[in-house]
TIVO-219367 format. One record per atom (N, C-alpha, C): residue in three letters; y, x, z. Coordinates in steps of 0.1 Angstrom, whole numbers, plus 5000, padded with zeros to 4 digits. Atoms other than C-alpha are relative to their C-alpha. Example, Ala and Ser with C-alpha at 12.3 -4.5 7.8 and 13.67 -1.06 7.14 Angstrom:
% TIVO-219367
ala498850095000/ala495551235078/ala501250095000/ser498949915000/ser498951375071/ser501149925008/
% end
This chain:
% TIVO-219367
met500650135004/met521551425014/met500749885006/tyr499450124993/tyr523651205037/tyr500849924991/leu499050085008/leu526351105012/leu499349924990/pro500750095010/pro524050994983/pro499149895007/met500850114993/met521750815008/met500949895006/arg499050104995/arg524750645024/arg500449914989/leu499650085011/leu525850524990/leu498949894996/val501150095005/val522450364982/val499549915012/leu500650074989/leu521250265017/leu500949935009/his498950074992/his524550155032/his499750015015/glu500250004985/glu524050055069/glu498750055004/his501449974996/his520350145068/his499850154999/val500249865003/val520950515061/val499450075012/his500549934988/his520250625097/his498649955003/asp501450044999/asp517050415098/asp499150094992/phe500849925008/phe515750615069/phe500050155004/met499949864997/met517050955080/met499350045013/ala500749974987/ala515550925115/ala498549965000/phe501350065000/phe512350755104/phe498850105002/lys501149914999/lys510051055099/lys499950065013/gln500049944987/gln511051205132/gln499449915010/arg500450104990/arg510250885151/arg498749934997/ala501150095005/ala507450725130/ala498750005009/phe501349994993/phe504450855149/phe500049985015/val499950044985/val505750775184/val500549865002/met499650144999/met506950425176/met498849915004/thr501150104999/thr504950125188/thr499949934987/glu500250075012/glu503549905161/glu501149904998/his498950105001/his506249645168/his501250074995/glu498949935004/glu508949905165/glu499950044985/phe500249965013/phe507450035133/phe500249894990/ser499950115009/ser507149695116/ser501449955000/asp498650044999/asp510649615128/asp500950084991/val499349925009/val512049905108/val499949944986/tyr500350055014/tyr510449765076/tyr500749864998/arg499350135001/arg511849415084/arg501550024998/lys498649975000/lys515349565089/lys500450044986/val499649945013/val515349755056/val499449934988/ser500750075012/ser513549495034/ser501049974989/ser499050025010/ser516849415016/ser500250124991/val499949885007/val517149775006/val498850034991/ser501249985007/ser513549794995/ser499949924987/glu500050095012/glu514049504971/glu500950064989/leu499249945011/leu516749704953/leu499250114992/gln500849895007/gln514049964943/gln499249944989/gly500750065012/gly512549714918/gly498849925005/glu501050094998/glu509649484915/glu498750065006/thr501249934995/thr506949744922/thr500250154999/asp500049865001/asp506350114928/asp498950054990/leu501149975009/leu503350104904/leu500550044986/asn499649975014/asn503650274871/asn499049934991/glu500850095010/glu502250114839/glu498650054999/ala501349945002/ala499250354836/ala499149955012/cys500850044988/cys498050274872/cys499849855000/thr500250145001/thr498649904867/thr498949964990/arg501050035010/arg496549894835/arg498650045005/glu501349954995/glu493750094852/glu499549905011/ile500450094989/ile493649854882/ile499549874993/leu500450135006/leu493549544860/leu498750014992/ala501349985007/ala490749694839/ala498950025009/thr501149974991/thr488749804869/thr499749875009/val500250114991/val489249494891/val500149874992/asn500050115009/asn488149214869/asn499049895003/ser500950114995/ser485748994889/ser499950005015/gly500250014985/gly485048874924/gly501349975008/ser498850034991/ser487348824954/ser500750145003/val499249884998/val490149074960/val501049985012/leu498949994989/leu492249174990/leu500950114996/glu499049905002/glu495449354982/glu500750035014/val499449964987/val496749545013/val501350084997/gly498749945003/gly500449635012/gly500549944987/ser499750085012/ser501249364987/ser501550004996/gly498649995003/gly505049414988/gly500549874995/arg499350115006/arg506849174965/arg499149924991/gly501050085007/gly503649034950/gly499750034985/tyr500149975015/tyr503749214916/tyr498550014996/leu501449985004/leu500049324915/leu499249885004/ala500750124996/ala498749024934/ala500149894990/glu499850105011/glu500248794908/glu499250034988/lys500749965013/lys498748994879/lys498549985002/leu501550024997/leu495248994896/leu499749855000/his500250155000/his495548614902/his500049954986/ala499950055014/ala496548564865/ala498750034993/gln501349975007/gln493148724856/gln498949915005/gly500950104995/gly491448434874/gly499250045012/leu500749954988/leu490548624906/leu500549935012/glu499750054987/glu490548494941/glu500750115008/val499249894994/val493348694957/val500649975014/thr499350014987/thr494348744993/thr500950135001/ala499149904999/ala497448954999/ala500550025014/cys499649974986/cys498349125032/cys501150115000/asp498949904998/asp501449315043/asp500549995014/ile499450004987/ile503249415074/ile501249905001/val498950105001/val506149185063/val499749924988/val500250095011/val505648885041/val501149905000/ser498950095002/ser508648695028/ser499649854998/pro500350145003/pro508548305030/pro500249974986/asp499750035014/asp510048304995/asp498850044991/leu501149955007/leu507048504983/leu498849895000/ile501150104998/ile504548244997/ile500349884992/glu499650125008/glu506547964980/glu499850034985/arg500149975014/arg506648144947/arg498650024994/leu501449985005/leu502948224945/leu499049925008/pro500850084992/pro501147934960/pro498550014998/gly501549985003/gly497748024944/gly499450125007/ile500549884993/ile497548344965/ile500149985015/thr500050014986/thr496648355002/thr500750125006/phe499249894994/phe499248565021/phe499750015015/val500349984986/val498548725055/val501050115004/glu499149904995/glu501148915075/glu499350075012/asn500849924990/asn499349195094/asn500150144996/ser500049865002/ser499149565098/ser498650044994/met501249955006/met496649755077/met499050065011/glu500849934990/glu495349925109/glu499249905008/his500850114992/his494049585123/his499849894990/leu500250115010/leu492949385093/leu499249885006/pro500650124993/pro492049025105/pro498949944992/phe501150065008/phe488948985083/phe498750065005/pro501449944997/pro485149025089/pro499650114991/asp500549895008/asp483249315076/asp499649954986/ala500550035014/ala482549315038/ala500549874995/ser499550135003/ser484849015033/ser500349984985/phe499450015013/phe486049104998/phe499250094990/asp500649925009/asp484349234967/asp500850134997/thr499249895003/thr487249464960/thr501250005010/val498849984992/val490049594983/val500950104992/val499049915007/val493149744966/val501250025009/thr498749974993/thr496049924982/thr500750104991/thr499249915008/thr498850084962/thr501350035007/his498749954995/his501750294974/his500249945015/thr499950054986/thr500950195010/thr499550115010/leu500649904991/leu498850475026/leu501150115004/glu498949904997/glu501950705025/glu500949955011/his499250064990/his503550465050/his499449985013/val500750044988/val500950415077/val500050105011/gln500049914988/gln501050555112/gln498750075002/asp501449954997/asp497250605116/asp499249994987/leu500650005014/leu495850705082/leu498549995001/ser501550014999/ser492250755094/ser499649855003/lys500450134996/lys492150415111/lys500349904988/ser499650095011/ser493850245081/ser498950014989/val501149995010/val491250385056/val498749955005/ala501250064995/ala488450295079/ala500049854999/glu499850145001/glu489749935080/glu499849954985/leu500250035014/leu489949925042/leu498650004996/arg501549995003/arg486350045039/arg499249895007/arg500750094992/arg485249805066/arg499949864993/val499950145005/val486449485048/val499650004985/ala500449995014/ala485449605012/ala498449994999/arg501550015002/arg481949504999/arg499550094989/arg500549935012/arg481749674965/arg500950124996/arg499149905006/arg484849874957/arg501350015008/leu498749974994/leu487950034972/leu500850074990/val499149945009/val490850114949/val501350035007/ile498849954994/ile493750324961/ile500950074990/val499049925008/val496950444944/val501050055010/val499049934991/val499250694962/val500950094991/pro499149925008/pro502250884949/pro499750155001/lys500249865000/lys501951254940/lys501350075005/gln498749954996/gln504951344961/gln499850115011/arg499949904989/arg505551654982/arg500849955011/pro499250054988/pro506951615017/pro501450055000/tyr498649974998/tyr510651605021/tyr500549945013/lys499550064987/lys512451555054/lys500949884998/tyr499150115003/tyr515051325039/tyr499949964986/asn500050055013/asn514651105009/asn500249855001/phe499750145000/phe515050744998/phe498749915003/ser501250084996/ser511550635010/ser499750025015/leu500549994987/leu509850585043/leu498650065001/tyr501349945000/tyr506850795035/tyr499850105012/ile500449904990/ile505150985063/ile498750074998/asn501249935004/asn501951085046/asn500250044985/phe499749945013/phe501851295014/phe498750054994/phe501349975007/phe499251354987/phe500450084987/pro499549935012/pro500751614963/pro498950054990/tyr501149955008/tyr497351744951/tyr498849925001/glu501350074999/glu493951604944/glu499250045013/trp500849964988/trp492451814972/trp500749955013/ser499350064988/ser495151684997/ser499649865001/leu500550144999/leu494051334988/leu498649995005/val501449994995/val490351414993/val499950045014/gly500049954987/gly491051605024/gly500449905011/gln499650104991/gln492851315040/gln499249875000/leu500850125001/leu490551035028/leu498550035004/gly501449964998/gly487351235034/gly499250004988/phe500849995012/phe484851345008/phe499049894999/arg501050105003/arg482751064993/arg499450034987/pro500649965013/pro480151124965/pro500349904989/asp499850105011/asp480750804945/asp501449964999/val498550025001/val484450844938/val500550054987/thr499349965012/thr486550864907/thr501550025004/ile498649974998/ile490051024909/ile500650034987/lys499349975012/lys492451014880/lys501550035003/asp498549974999/asp495951164876/asp500649924989/leu499450105010/leu497850874860/leu501550005003/gly498749994996/gly501251004871/gly500149995015/asp500350004986/asp500250894906/asp498550015001/trp501449994999/trp496750934920/trp499349865000/phe500950125000/phe494250654911/phe498750045005/tyr501249964993/tyr491250664934/tyr499149875001/glu500950114999/glu488250434931/glu498750055007/glu501249974992/glu485450444957/glu499049884999/arg501050105002/arg482250254949/arg499150005012/leu500750024987/leu480550114980/leu498649954997/ala501450045002/ala476850034985/ala499849865006/gly500150144995/gly477449664992/gly499149924991/pro500950095008/pro475249374980/pro500749964987/
% end
């Protein structure tokens, strides 16, 4: 894998190849610094990791109230949600100043998913797509998403099996529906759809 990864990732190839081995022993600062270093390579992968089916499902499901998108990346989904007339806050471990300038109607917050800087039940809907596969502490991250959501939690994760070396910084994997449920914990009021990636909607008992 080294040669094809070197061709695509250039000077960042060693950051990617060593990442899975080191990810769970890094400090939060070291972890976020890796993402900061490789942000130029991540931008080469396109505007979004979301496929069209998941995008359509999210926009149909999240159509009212306040929204927090966690792991907002390059702003693709936040911009579409805002275009539907929603009040959108977007949070990510790294937020580009260019993104804030390009999308002035969206509130951007640079922060880890594991320590969301919002009070309990702050948002009608919390959305995170292609992000849980990246987090160091999955249980804590999901607990934070649930804590700040009032009515609904929407999650999209890739159906990818674990590989030691690839072109992503994934450290959590959800190849099957049962692996997703096993890692998120069973909840009775949940819908899971196979839309090429896993689409997960959890309805909460908020006001």
